N, C-alpha and C positions, 0 to 999 in steps of 0.2 A: 194499347200499344201504341208506337208512336208507329210515323211513318219513315221507314230504310230508305236513305237513299242509295240508287242499285249505282255504281262505277262502272263504264265499258273498257275493258282489257285488250280488245283488240287489235289489232294493230291496222289492220285494213275493214271495210262497211260491207259486209255481208250481203249480195240478192237473192232476194228468193228466186226460184225458179221450181221449175219439172223434169228434169232431164235424166232422160234412161241412162244405164251406165252400168258396166262389170266390174265386177269387182275380183281380183288375181291375187293370191297369197297362197306360193308352194302346190297342194293338189285341191285347193280352194279355187272357186271361179265359177261365181255366184249373180245374179245377177240383185237389180235393184234399182234406185230413182236418187239424184241428189234431190235436196230438198232450199236446198242456199249454196253458194259457193260465192266463196271471195279469190282473192290475188293469191293467199296464203293455202285454202284448205277449203274444207267444203263437207254435208254433214248429207252420211247416206241412207237410204232405208232398204235393206234388203230383202225381198220378196222370200227369201228363206232362211230362219236362222237357224232353223238344230244342224245344217252342217259347220255353221261358226263357231255353233258351242260346242259339239263332238268332237273339231280341230283345233278346240284349246286357243282363239285364234282371239287375242290379249294387249290389248296399249302399247307398244310398242316393236310391234310386229311391221316387222317391212309388205305395204303394197305394194300392187299396182290399179288403176283406176285407169278402167275408158270410160270418156267421156267425148262426146259430141267431135267421133271421129275419130279419136288420138288415145294417145298412152300414154299418165300422169303417173311420176313416181309419185309417194307417199309413202306417211307414215302413220299408222294408226294413232294417235293422238287421245282416243278415250271411246268404250263401249256402255251402252247398257247394260244389265246385267242380263239380256232376255237376249240381248244381240240384236234389236231391233231395230236400233240407229247407232251409227258411228261418224265419229268426226277422223278425220282426216288432212293431217297436214303434206299439203307438197314438198317433195323434196327440193324446184326451182322454185317459184312466186310466177304464178301467171303473172305476165306485159299483159295493158290494156288491151290489144287487140287480142289479144290468148279468150280472156276475159265476152268480151264481147261476144265471138266469134262458137263460145260453149255456152255464153248467153240465148244468140239464135239459135243453140242446136235444142233448145223446147220443145218440146210436143206445144200446140195452140194450147191453151190453159181450158177449150170446150172441148179439146180431143176428149176422147172419156179412157181411162184408164183402163182396164179391160180388152182397148187393143192389146197393148202392152203385155199382157199376163196371159193372155188365151191363144194365143201364137207361138205356136209346138219349133216355129223356125226361129232360131239367135239373131236380132238385126244386127244389121254392120254396125256395130260404135266399138 
């Protein structure tokens, strides 16, 4: 079978990151990690999957994402069947300054992820 060319459909480039985040939608309030970010959206990996499945969180849901000290409105664009990854489209695109600030809010790549999971207190984001 021959090589198939892949076309990039995104309007803005995505930047890899590892930023603590919180997703809020109705009764859902779940911590997670944003692993990539663009002016128009992000990919989030929630830490707990069951509450999202039980609540029936699906594409099209309006959510609030708390990332890097600010809250951003978003629409859930897609979700894996087990909700282990969520694609969110911001209701208002990030400015270049916002994108830089959010990228700088990411913890050092050398920081162990367990420091975020082990803490019983919710980080201030």
